[in-house]
C-alpha positions as CSV (number, residue, x, y, z in Angstrom):
1,M,-28.9,28.7,-82.8
2,K,-32.4,27.2,-82.4
3,T,-34.0,30.3,-84.1
4,R,-31.4,30.2,-86.8
5,G,-32.2,26.6,-87.6
6,T,-35.9,27.3,-87.6
7,L,-35.6,30.1,-90.1
8,F,-33.4,28.0,-92.3
9,V,-36.1,25.2,-92.4
10,V,-38.8,27.8,-93.2
11,A,-36.6,29.2,-96.0
12,L,-36.2,25.7,-97.5
13,L,-40.0,25.2,-97.4
14,V,-40.5,28.5,-99.1
15,L,-37.9,27.5,-101.6
16,S,-39.5,24.2,-102.2
17,V,-42.9,25.8,-102.7
18,A,-41.4,28.3,-105.1
19,V,-39.7,25.5,-107.1
20,I,-42.9,23.6,-107.3
21,G,-45.0,26.6,-108.2
22,C,-42.6,27.9,-110.8
23,G,-41.9,24.6,-112.5
24,K,-38.5,24.6,-114.0
25,V,-35.8,26.8,-112.5
26,N,-32.2,26.6,-113.6
27,Q,-29.4,25.9,-111.2
28,E,-27.8,29.3,-111.4
29,E,-31.1,31.1,-110.6
30,F,-31.7,28.7,-107.7
31,D,-28.3,29.3,-106.3
32,M,-28.7,33.0,-106.5
33,W,-32.0,32.9,-104.8
34,K,-30.7,30.5,-102.1
35,N,-27.7,32.7,-101.4
36,E,-29.8,35.8,-101.1
37,H,-32.1,34.2,-98.5
38,V,-29.3,32.7,-96.6
39,A,-27.7,36.1,-96.3
40,Q,-30.9,37.5,-95.1
41,I,-31.2,34.7,-92.5
42,E,-27.7,35.3,-91.3
43,Q,-28.3,39.0,-91.0
44,S,-31.5,38.4,-89.0
45,T,-29.6,35.9,-86.8
46,S,-26.9,38.5,-86.2
47,E,-29.5,41.1,-85.2
48,I,-31.2,38.7,-82.8
49,K,-27.9,37.9,-81.2
50,A,-27.2,41.6,-80.8
51,D,-30.6,42.1,-79.2
52,I,-30.0,39.2,-76.8
53,T,-26.6,40.5,-75.8
54,K,-28.1,43.9,-75.2
55,L,-30.9,42.4,-73.1
56,E,-28.4,40.3,-71.1
57,G,-26.4,43.5,-70.4
58,K,-29.6,45.2,-69.1
59,V,-30.4,42.3,-66.9
60,D,-26.8,42.3,-65.5
61,Q,-27.1,46.0,-64.8
62,N,-30.4,45.6,-63.2
63,N,-29.1,42.9,-60.9
64,K,-26.1,45.1,-60.0
65,D,-28.3,48.0,-59.3
66,H,-30.6,45.8,-57.2
67,L,-27.7,44.4,-55.2
68,E,-26.3,47.9,-54.6
69,A,-29.7,49.1,-53.4
70,I,-30.0,46.2,-51.0
71,S,-26.5,46.8,-49.7
72,K,-27.2,50.5,-49.2
73,A,-30.5,49.7,-47.5
74,K,-28.6,47.3,-45.2
75,D,-26.0,49.8,-44.3
76,E,-28.6,52.5,-43.6
77,A,-30.5,50.0,-41.4
78,I,-27.3,49.1,-39.5
79,A,-26.3,52.8,-39.1
80,A,-29.8,53.6,-37.8
81,S,-29.7,50.7,-35.4
82,Q,-26.2,51.7,-34.1
83,Q,-27.4,55.2,-33.6
84,G,-30.3,54.0,-31.7
85,D,-28.0,51.8,-29.5
86,A,-25.7,54.7,-29.0
87,D,-28.6,56.8,-27.8
88,T,-29.8,54.0,-25.5
89,I,-26.3,53.5,-24.1
90,A,-25.9,57.2,-23.5
91,A,-29.2,57.3,-21.6
92,M,-28.3,54.2,-19.5
93,K,-24.9,55.8,-18.6
94,Q,-26.6,59.0,-17.5
95,N,-29.1,57.1,-15.4
96,T,-26.3,55.0,-13.9
97,K,-24.3,58.1,-13.0
98,E,-27.4,59.6,-11.3
99,E,-28.0,56.4,-9.3
100,I,-24.4,56.2,-8.2
101,A,-24.4,59.8,-7.1
102,K,-27.6,59.2,-5.1
103,L,-26.2,56.0,-3.5
104,R,-22.9,57.8,-2.7
105,A,-24.8,60.6,-1.0
106,D,-26.9,58.2,1.1
107,H,-23.8,56.1,2.0
108,T,-21.9,59.2,3.1
109,K,-24.9,60.2,5.2
110,D,-25.0,56.8,6.9
111,L,-21.3,56.8,7.5
112,D,-21.5,60.2,9.2
113,M,-24.3,59.0,11.4
114,A,-22.5,55.8,12.3
115,G,-19.3,57.8,13.1
116,R,-21.2,60.1,15.5
117,K,-22.8,57.1,17.2
118,A,-19.4,55.4,17.6
119,N,-17.8,58.5,19.0
120,D,-20.6,58.9,21.5
121,L,-20.3,55.3,22.6
122,A,-16.6,55.6,22.9
123,K,-16.9,58.6,25.1
124,A,-19.5,56.9,27.2
125,G,-17.6,53.7,27.6
126,D,-14.1,55.2,28.1
127,A,-14.1,54.6,31.8
128,K,-15.3,51.0,31.5
129,I,-12.6,50.3,28.8
130,Q,-9.9,51.7,31.0
131,K,-11.1,49.5,33.9
132,D,-11.1,46.4,31.7
133,L,-7.6,47.2,30.5
134,S,-6.4,47.6,34.1
135,D,-7.9,44.3,35.2
136,L,-6.4,42.6,32.1
137,A,-3.0,44.0,33.0
138,K,-3.3,42.6,36.6
139,T,-4.3,39.2,35.3
140,V,-1.4,39.1,32.8
141,N,1.0,40.1,35.6
142,T,-0.3,37.4,37.9
143,Q,-0.2,34.8,35.1
144,G,3.3,35.9,34.2
145,M,4.5,35.3,37.7
146,D,2.9,31.8,37.6
147,I,4.6,31.1,34.2
148,K,8.0,32.1,35.6
149,K,7.4,29.8,38.6
150,A,6.4,27.0,36.2
151,L,9.4,27.6,34.0
152,S,11.7,27.5,37.0
153,Q,10.3,24.2,38.1
154,I,10.6,22.7,34.6
155,A,14.2,23.8,34.5
156,S,14.9,22.1,37.9
157,I,13.2,18.9,36.6
158,I,15.3,19.0,33.5
159,E,18.4,19.4,35.5
160,E,17.5,16.5,37.7
161,L,16.7,14.3,34.7
162,S,20.1,15.1,33.3
163,T,21.8,14.1,36.5
164,V,19.8,10.9,36.6
165,K,20.6,10.2,33.0
166,A,24.3,10.8,33.6
167,D,24.2,8.6,36.7
168,I,22.5,5.8,34.8
169,A,24.9,6.1,31.9
170,S,27.8,5.7,34.4
171,K,26.5,2.4,35.8
172,P,26.4,-1.1,34.3
173,S,23.2,-2.0,32.5
174,L,21.9,-5.5,31.8
175,L,21.3,-5.9,28.1
176,V,20.0,-9.4,27.8
177,T,19.8,-12.8,29.7
178,V,19.9,-16.1,27.9
179,N,19.2,-19.5,29.5
180,F,20.6,-23.0,29.1
181,S,19.5,-26.6,29.6
182,S,20.8,-28.5,32.6
183,G,24.5,-29.3,32.2
184,Q,24.7,-27.6,28.7
185,T,26.9,-24.8,27.5
186,R,25.9,-24.5,23.9
187,L,23.8,-21.5,22.9
188,S,20.3,-22.3,21.6
189,A,18.9,-20.7,18.5
190,K,16.6,-18.6,20.7
191,A,19.7,-17.5,22.8
192,K,21.6,-16.4,19.7
193,E,18.6,-14.5,18.4
194,M,18.3,-12.6,21.7
195,I,22.1,-11.8,21.7
196,D,21.8,-10.5,18.1
197,G,19.2,-8.0,19.3
198,V,21.8,-6.2,21.5
199,V,24.9,-6.3,19.2
200,A,24.0,-2.9,17.7
201,Q,23.8,-1.3,21.1
202,I,27.1,-2.7,22.1
203,L,28.7,-1.3,18.9
204,E,27.2,2.1,19.6
205,N,29.2,2.3,22.9
206,P,32.7,1.5,21.8
207,E,34.3,2.7,25.1
208,A,32.1,0.5,27.3
209,E,33.3,-2.9,28.7
210,V,31.1,-5.9,27.9
211,L,30.7,-8.2,30.9
212,V,29.5,-11.8,30.1
213,V,28.6,-13.4,33.4
214,G,27.8,-17.2,33.5
215,H,25.7,-18.8,36.2
216,A,24.7,-22.4,37.3
217,D,21.8,-23.8,39.1
218,G,23.8,-25.3,42.1
219,T,23.1,-28.9,41.2
220,P,26.3,-30.9,41.8
221,V,28.2,-31.7,38.6
222,L,28.5,-35.5,38.6
223,R,29.3,-36.2,34.9
224,G,30.6,-34.4,31.8
225,G,33.8,-32.5,31.2
226,Y,33.3,-30.0,34.0
227,Q,34.5,-30.4,37.5
228,S,32.1,-28.0,39.2
229,N,29.5,-25.4,38.7
230,W,32.3,-22.9,38.5
231,D,33.7,-24.6,35.5
232,L,30.2,-25.0,34.0
233,S,29.2,-21.3,34.5
234,Q,32.6,-20.2,33.0
235,A,32.1,-22.4,29.9
236,R,28.6,-20.8,29.4
237,A,30.2,-17.3,29.7
238,N,32.9,-18.3,27.2
239,A,30.4,-19.6,24.7
240,A,28.4,-16.3,24.8
241,A,31.6,-14.2,24.7
242,K,32.8,-16.1,21.6
243,Y,29.5,-15.5,19.8
244,L,29.8,-11.7,20.5
245,K,33.3,-11.7,19.1
246,D,32.1,-13.5,16.0
247,K,29.5,-10.7,15.6
248,G,32.2,-8.1,15.4
249,I,32.6,-7.0,19.0
250,D,36.3,-6.2,19.9
251,A,37.7,-9.2,21.9
252,A,39.5,-6.8,24.2
253,R,36.2,-5.4,25.4
254,V,34.5,-8.7,26.2
255,K,35.1,-10.0,29.7
256,P,33.6,-13.5,30.4
257,V,33.4,-14.6,34.0
258,G,31.7,-17.6,35.8
259,K,30.0,-17.1,39.1
260,A,28.7,-20.7,39.6
261,H,25.6,-20.7,41.8
262,T,26.5,-17.8,44.0
263,D,24.0,-15.3,42.5
264,P,20.7,-17.0,42.0
265,V,17.6,-15.2,40.7
266,G,15.2,-18.1,41.4
267,P,14.8,-20.7,44.2
268,Q,17.2,-23.5,44.0
269,N,14.8,-26.1,45.3
270,T,12.3,-25.8,42.4
271,T,12.6,-26.9,38.8
272,A,11.5,-23.5,37.5
273,G,13.9,-21.7,39.8
274,R,16.8,-23.8,38.7
275,A,15.9,-23.2,35.1
276,M,16.0,-19.4,35.7
277,N,19.4,-19.7,37.4
278,R,21.1,-21.6,34.4
279,R,21.9,-18.4,32.5
280,V,24.3,-15.9,31.0
281,E,23.9,-12.2,31.5
282,I,25.4,-9.7,29.1
283,I,26.1,-6.4,30.8
284,L,27.3,-3.1,29.3
285,N,29.8,-1.6,31.7
286,P,31.1,2.0,31.3
287,T,34.8,2.3,31.7
288,G,36.0,2.7,35.3
289,S,32.6,2.1,36.9
290,M,33.6,-1.2,38.5
């Protein structure tokens, strides 16, 4: 388009010069002249466009040929490289096979030699091995006899323990002892806490009788609602028995009894001894043992 515009301008200049040089030119002649030159310009423009199109085609073809040449050269290079790699790999495989064969042969040789040495040592040490086995058998036999003896002793001990356990289970067992202040029959908070600690054990032995034995310190009863230590000790036993019943122990199992001061655990002539004697003992008594 730029070339066409340039030619058109040149043509107008030429036309102007012609007009100036020729003087007067009529309109019809001018139009004819102008149309002729315009047609020539358009023809030239068409020819230039055709040449440009042809040149662009050649450039495109050259580019295509160049790319094809590059691609071909690349493929050839890759093929050559792969062939070289294949040759290298084949050579490495061959070398590896040869090395493996050599190592296998050496290994087989070493194994044969070791086997012969082991066989020789086995033959040479056969007598010693048989002697060691014989000694080991004797030791095992002796130890076996000791083990049998130990097992027999253990069985005897277990039997004795079972007998003792059965004997213990058949006899009354003291579960807890709670103490009272002088002249008192009411359970203290500490006494209740101690009784609470044996309730579960009593419940786990539903066939056993629960003896609640009350005691006094032997000091003469001079005041209060009790006539003697017998009454005082019985009241203490009754208080503990009632607490057990309130905790869910069957009343038919609970047997409260007062023994006054007839069974002391401490000296009656000391304050500490008398405090020990003012007590209630809760005893678990298997049926028929007393």
